[in-house]
DSSP file (Angstrom, degrees, kcal/mol; ACC not computed):
  #  RESIDUE AA STRUCTURE BP1 BP2  ACC     N-H-->O    O-->H-N    N-H-->O    O-->H-N    TCO  KAPPA ALPHA  PHI   PSI    X-CA   Y-CA   Z-CA
    1    1 A M              0   0    0      0, 0.0    11,-3.1     0, 0.0     2,-0.4   0.000 360.0 360.0 360.0 136.0   96.0  101.1   94.1
    2    2 A M  E     -A   11   0A   0      9,-0.2     2,-0.5     7,-0.0     9,-0.2  -0.811 360.0-160.4-101.5 137.8   95.4  102.8   90.7
    3    3 A L  E     -A   10   0A   0      7,-3.4     7,-2.6    -2,-0.4     2,-0.8  -0.972   5.7-154.3-116.5 130.0   96.6  106.3   90.0
    4    4 A V  E     +A    9   0A   0     -2,-0.5     2,-0.3     5,-0.2     3,-0.0  -0.894  33.7 148.8-105.3 114.6   95.1  108.2   87.2
    5    5 A N  E >   -A    8   0A   0     -2,-0.8     3,-0.9     3,-0.7     2,-0.2  -0.969  56.9 -24.0-148.3 123.3   97.7  110.7   86.0
    6    6 A G  T 3  S-     0   0    0     -2,-0.3     0, 0.0     1,-0.2     0, 0.0  -0.527 120.6 -16.4  74.2-137.4   98.2  112.1   82.5
    7    7 A S  T 3  S+     0   0    0     -2,-0.2    -1,-0.2     1,-0.2    -3,-0.0   0.683 128.7  18.8 -82.2 -21.5   97.0  110.0   79.6
    8    8 A S  E <  S-A    5   0A   0     -3,-0.9    -3,-0.7    -5,-0.0    -1,-0.2  -0.999  76.9-108.0-153.3 148.3   96.6  106.6   81.3
    9    9 A P  E     -A    4   0A   0      0, 0.0     2,-0.3     0, 0.0    -5,-0.2  -0.407  33.7-172.4 -71.7 150.6   96.2  105.1   84.9
   10   10 A H  E     -A    3   0A   0     -7,-2.6    -7,-3.4    -2,-0.1     2,-0.3  -0.972  26.0-102.2-141.4 156.1   99.1  103.2   86.3
   11   11 A E  E     -A    2   0A   0     -2,-0.3     2,-0.4    -9,-0.2    -9,-0.2  -0.578  26.8-146.6 -82.4 134.6   99.4  101.1   89.6
   12   12 A L        -     0   0    0    -11,-3.1     2,-0.3    -2,-0.3    36,-0.1  -0.800  18.7-121.2 -96.3 144.5  101.1  102.4   92.6
   13   13 A S        -     0   0    0     -2,-0.4    36,-2.2    34,-0.1     2,-0.5  -0.644  18.7-147.0 -83.9 140.4  103.0  100.1   94.9
   14   14 A V  B     -b   49   0B   0     -2,-0.3    36,-0.1    34,-0.2     3,-0.1  -0.936  31.5-101.5-107.7 126.2  101.9   99.8   98.5
   15   15 A K    >   -     0   0    0     34,-2.1     3,-2.1    -2,-0.5    -1,-0.0  -0.076  49.4 -90.8 -44.3 139.0  104.6   99.2  101.1
   16   16 A D  T 3  S+     0   0    0      1,-0.3    -1,-0.1    -3,-0.0     3,-0.1  -0.222 113.2  17.1 -47.8 135.4  104.8   95.6  102.3
   17   17 A G  T 3  S+     0   0    0      1,-0.2     2,-0.7    -3,-0.1    -1,-0.3   0.451  94.6 122.8  82.3  -1.1  102.6   95.1  105.3
   18   18 A V    <   +     0   0    0     -3,-2.1     2,-0.4    -4,-0.1    -1,-0.2  -0.870  27.3 158.5-103.1 115.6  100.6   98.3  104.8
   19   19 A S        +     0   0    0     -2,-0.7     2,-0.3    -3,-0.1    -3,-0.0  -0.972  11.4 169.0-127.4 146.5   96.8   97.8  104.5
   20   20 A F        -     0   0    0     -2,-0.4     2,-0.6    17,-0.0    -2,-0.0  -0.995  34.0-137.7-159.3 151.8   94.3  100.5  105.1
   21   21 A L        -     0   0    0     -2,-0.3    16,-2.8     0, 0.0    17,-0.2  -0.953  39.1-121.6-111.5 111.4   90.7  101.5  104.8
   22   22 A S  E     +C   36   0B   0     -2,-0.6    14,-0.2    14,-0.2     3,-0.1  -0.272  31.8 175.7 -60.0 128.3   90.4  105.1  103.6
   23   23 A G  E    S-     0   0B   0     12,-2.6     2,-0.3     1,-0.5    13,-0.2   0.842  71.0 -22.9 -93.2 -52.2   88.5  107.5  105.9
   24   24 A M  E     -C   35   0B   0     11,-1.7    11,-2.5     2,-0.0    -1,-0.5  -0.943  63.8-166.7-155.1 168.0   89.1  110.7  103.9
   25   25 A W  E     +C   34   0B   0     -2,-0.3     2,-0.3     9,-0.2     9,-0.2  -0.985   7.4 179.3-155.2 159.7   91.6  111.9  101.5
   26   26 A T  E     -C   33   0B   0      7,-1.9     7,-2.8    -2,-0.3     2,-0.5  -0.981  26.4-121.3-159.8 166.4   92.9  115.0   99.7
   27   27 A V  E     +C   32   0B   0     -2,-0.3     2,-0.3     5,-0.2     5,-0.2  -0.948  41.3 150.4-116.1 132.1   95.6  116.1   97.2
   28   28 A A  E >   +C   31   0B   0      3,-2.7     3,-2.4    -2,-0.5    40,-0.2  -0.977  60.8  13.7-154.1 151.3   98.3  118.7   98.3
   29   29 A N  T 3  S-     0   0    0     38,-2.4     3,-0.1    -2,-0.3    39,-0.1   0.834 129.0 -61.8  50.9  35.8  101.9  119.5   97.4
   30   30 A S  T 3  S+     0   0    0      1,-0.2     2,-0.3    37,-0.2    -1,-0.3   0.730 119.7  96.0  64.7  23.1  101.5  117.1   94.3
   31   31 A S  E <  S-C   28   0B   0     -3,-2.4    -3,-2.7    14,-0.1     2,-0.4  -0.952  73.1-120.9-136.2 157.1  100.8  114.1   96.6
   32   32 A G  E     -CD  27  44B   0     12,-3.2    12,-2.7    -2,-0.3     2,-0.4  -0.772  25.2-158.4 -91.7 144.5   97.7  112.3   97.8
   33   33 A Y  E     -CD  26  43B   0     -7,-2.8    -7,-1.9    -2,-0.4     2,-0.4  -0.987   4.8-163.0-123.8 136.9   97.2  112.1  101.5
   34   34 A I  E     -CD  25  42B   0      8,-2.8     8,-2.6    -2,-0.4     2,-0.7  -0.972  14.7-161.5-124.6 127.6   95.0  109.6  103.3
   35   35 A C  E     -CD  24  41B   0    -11,-2.5   -12,-2.6    -2,-0.4   -11,-1.7  -0.930  27.8-153.4 -98.5 114.3   93.5  109.5  106.7
   36   36 A D  E >   -C   22   0B   0      4,-2.6     3,-1.7    -2,-0.7   -14,-0.2  -0.323  29.3-100.4 -82.6 174.4   92.6  105.9  107.3
   37   37 A K  T 3  S+     0   0    0    -16,-2.8   -15,-0.1     1,-0.3    -1,-0.1   0.677 120.9  58.5 -61.5 -19.7   89.9  104.6  109.6
   38   38 A G  T 3  S-     0   0    0    -17,-0.2    -1,-0.3     2,-0.1     3,-0.1   0.446 119.8-105.2 -86.3  -4.4   92.5  103.8  112.2
   39   39 A G  S <  S+     0   0    0     -3,-1.7    19,-3.6     1,-0.3    -2,-0.1   0.332  76.9 131.2  95.7  -7.1   93.8  107.3  112.4
   40   40 A R        -     0   0    0     17,-0.2    -4,-2.6    -5,-0.1     2,-0.5  -0.397  49.7-135.6 -75.1 156.3   97.0  106.8  110.5
   41   41 A M  E     -DE  35  52B   0     11,-0.5    11,-2.5    -6,-0.2     2,-0.4  -0.946  20.6-170.6-109.7 136.5   98.1  109.2  107.7
   42   42 A L  E     -DE  34  51B   0     -8,-2.6    -8,-2.8    -2,-0.5     2,-0.5  -0.945  13.3-143.6-122.3 147.3   99.4  107.8  104.5
   43   43 A V  E     -DE  33  50B   0      7,-2.8     7,-2.1    -2,-0.4     2,-0.6  -0.948   7.3-161.2-111.5 129.0  101.1  109.6  101.6
   44   44 A A  E     +DE  32  49B   0    -12,-2.7   -12,-3.2    -2,-0.5     2,-0.2  -0.942  28.0 152.6-108.0 117.7  100.5  108.5   98.0
   45   45 A S  E >   - E   0  48B   0      3,-2.7     3,-1.4    -2,-0.6   -14,-0.1  -0.705  63.8 -79.8-133.6-174.1  103.1  109.8   95.6
   46   46 A S  T 3  S+     0   0    0      1,-0.3     3,-0.1    -2,-0.2   -15,-0.0   0.665 127.9  53.8 -67.2 -15.2  104.6  108.6   92.4
   47   47 A T  T 3  S-     0   0    0      1,-0.3    -1,-0.3   -35,-0.1     2,-0.3   0.512 120.0 -87.8 -97.4  -3.9  106.9  106.1   94.3
   48   48 A G  E <   - E   0  45B   0     -3,-1.4    -3,-2.7   -36,-0.1     2,-0.5  -0.853  51.3 -50.1 136.8-172.8  104.0  104.4   96.2
   49   49 A V  E     +bE  14  44B   0    -36,-2.2   -34,-2.1    -2,-0.3    -5,-0.2  -0.932  56.5 165.2-106.9 124.9  101.8  104.5   99.3
   50   50 A T  E     - E   0  43B   0     -7,-2.1    -7,-2.8    -2,-0.5    -2,-0.1  -0.976  39.3-102.8-138.9 149.8  103.7  104.8  102.7
   51   51 A P  E     - E   0  42B   0      0, 0.0    -9,-0.3     0, 0.0   -11,-0.0  -0.371  34.5-141.5 -67.8 155.1  102.7  105.7  106.2
   52   52 A M  E     - E   0  41B   0    -11,-2.5   -11,-0.5    -2,-0.1     2,-0.1  -0.971  16.0-115.4-119.5 128.3  103.5  109.1  107.3
   53   53 A P        +     0   0    0      0, 0.0   -13,-0.0     0, 0.0   -11,-0.0  -0.442  43.4 175.0 -62.0 136.5  104.8  110.0  110.9
   54   54 A T        -     0   0    0     -2,-0.1     3,-0.1     1,-0.0     4,-0.0  -0.916  43.3-116.7-139.1 163.7  102.2  112.3  112.7
   55   55 A P  S    S-     0   0    0      0, 0.0     2,-0.3     0, 0.0    18,-0.0   0.527  89.5 -26.5 -80.7  -4.5  101.9  113.8  116.1
   56   56 A G  S    S-     0   0    0    -17,-0.1     2,-0.3    16,-0.0    19,-0.1  -0.951  96.9 -32.0-178.4-169.2   98.7  111.8  116.8
   57   57 A A        -     0   0    0     17,-0.4    17,-2.5    -2,-0.3     2,-0.3  -0.532  63.5-121.7 -69.0 124.5   95.6  110.1  115.3
   58   58 A C  E     +F   73   0C   0    -19,-3.6    15,-0.2    -2,-0.3     3,-0.1  -0.542  39.2 164.7 -70.7 130.6   94.5  111.9  112.2
   59   59 A E  E     +     0   0C   0     13,-3.0     2,-0.3     1,-0.4    14,-0.2   0.656  63.1   5.0-118.0 -24.1   90.9  113.2  112.2
   60   60 A A  E     -F   72   0C   0     12,-1.2    12,-2.5   -36,-0.0    -1,-0.4  -0.979  56.7-177.5-158.1 151.3   90.7  115.6  109.4
   61   61 A L  E     +F   71   0C   0     -2,-0.3     2,-0.3    10,-0.3    10,-0.2  -0.991   8.5 158.3-152.7 154.2   92.7  116.8  106.4
   62   62 A A  E     -F   70   0C   0      8,-2.5     8,-3.2    -2,-0.3     2,-0.4  -0.980  39.3-102.7-161.5 168.3   92.5  119.4  103.6
   63   63 A A  E     -F   69   0C   0     -2,-0.3     6,-0.2     6,-0.2   -35,-0.1  -0.849  37.7-137.3 -99.9 141.1   94.4  121.4  101.1
   64   64 A D    >   -     0   0    0      4,-2.9     3,-2.0    -2,-0.4    -1,-0.0  -0.214  36.5 -83.6 -86.5-175.2   94.8  125.0  102.0
   65   65 A G  T 3  S+     0   0    0      1,-0.3    -1,-0.1     2,-0.1    -2,-0.0   0.717 129.4  49.6 -60.4 -22.3   94.4  128.0   99.6
   66   66 A L  T 3  S-     0   0    0      2,-0.1    -1,-0.3     3,-0.0     3,-0.1   0.357 122.1-102.4 -96.6  -1.1   98.1  127.6   98.5
   67   67 A G  S <  S+     0   0    0     -3,-2.0   -38,-2.4     1,-0.3   -37,-0.2   0.509  77.8 134.8  92.1   2.4   97.9  123.9   97.8
   68   68 A G        -     0   0    0    -40,-0.2    -4,-2.9   -39,-0.1     2,-0.3  -0.420  60.0 -99.6 -88.3 164.0   99.6  122.8  101.1
   69   69 A L  E     -F   63   0C   0     12,-0.2    12,-2.2    -6,-0.2     2,-0.4  -0.664  33.9-176.2 -85.7 128.5   98.5  120.1  103.4
   70   70 A V  E     +FG  62  80C   0     -8,-3.2    -8,-2.5    -2,-0.3     2,-0.3  -0.997  11.2 177.0-128.6 130.3   96.5  121.0  106.6
   71   71 A A  E     -FG  61  79C   0      8,-2.8     8,-2.8    -2,-0.4     2,-0.5  -0.963  22.8-142.1-135.3 144.6   95.6  118.2  109.0
   72   72 A S  E     -FG  60  78C   0    -12,-2.5   -13,-3.0    -2,-0.3   -12,-1.2  -0.919  14.8-159.7-106.2 129.7   93.9  117.9  112.5
   73   73 A F  E >>  -FG  58  77C   0      4,-2.7     3,-3.3    -2,-0.5     4,-1.7  -0.966  31.7-103.6-117.9 123.0   95.2  115.3  115.0
   74   74 A R  T 34 S-     0   0    0    -17,-2.5   -17,-0.4    -2,-0.5   -16,-0.0  -0.106 102.4  -5.6 -46.8 117.6   93.0  114.2  117.8
   75   75 A G  T 34 S+     0   0    0    -19,-0.1    -1,-0.3     1,-0.1    -3,-0.0   0.496 126.6  73.4  76.5   2.0   94.2  116.0  121.1
   76   76 A R  T <4 S-     0   0    0     -3,-3.3     2,-0.2     1,-0.3    -2,-0.2   0.643  92.4-124.8-122.0 -20.9   97.2  117.6  119.4
   77   77 A G  E  <  -G   73   0C   0     -4,-1.7    -4,-2.7     2,-0.0     2,-0.4  -0.712  37.3 -43.4 113.9-166.5   95.8  120.4  117.2
   78   78 A I  E     -G   72   0C   0     -6,-0.2     2,-0.3    -2,-0.2    -6,-0.2  -0.918  55.0-176.2-114.2 136.9   95.8  121.5  113.6
   79   79 A F  E     -G   71   0C   0     -8,-2.8    -8,-2.8    -2,-0.4     2,-0.5  -0.935  19.4-144.5-132.6 150.7   99.1  121.5  111.6
   80   80 A R  E     -G   70   0C   0     -2,-0.3     2,-0.3   -10,-0.2   -10,-0.2  -0.977  29.5-117.2-114.7 129.7  100.3  122.6  108.2
   81   81 A L        -     0   0    0    -12,-2.2   -12,-0.2    -2,-0.5     3,-0.1  -0.455  22.4-162.7 -62.3 119.5  103.0  120.6  106.4
   82   82 A A  S    S+     0   0    0     -2,-0.3     2,-0.3     1,-0.3    -1,-0.2   0.812  72.3   5.3 -73.2 -30.5  105.9  122.8  106.0
   83   83 A S        -     0   0    0     -3,-0.0    -1,-0.3     1,-0.0   -15,-0.0  -0.984  50.0-153.4-154.0 144.2  107.6  120.8  103.4
   84   84 A S              0   0    0     -2,-0.3    -1,-0.0     1,-0.2    -2,-0.0   0.291 360.0 360.0 -98.5   7.8  106.7  117.6  101.4
   85   85 A E              0   0    0      0, 0.0    -1,-0.2     0, 0.0     0, 0.0   0.480 360.0 360.0 -89.9 360.0  110.4  116.7  101.0
């Protein structure tokens, strides 16, 4: 996966065994968030792409007006990420 940041693109590592087909994505809290076609959420940061624990299957995501992550999980509701740490 290529990340374009600053003056030149560089490659991000994807955790071993993680493959995905992106359904939708957004940028929030200085990281990229991906909802894959299978309902998993992945986070793309400067350290690589890794799966993120969620309360259910991801169906939608967006950045709010303050730059934070908001995501909807099938049958569970809408959540705002309190911290990206």
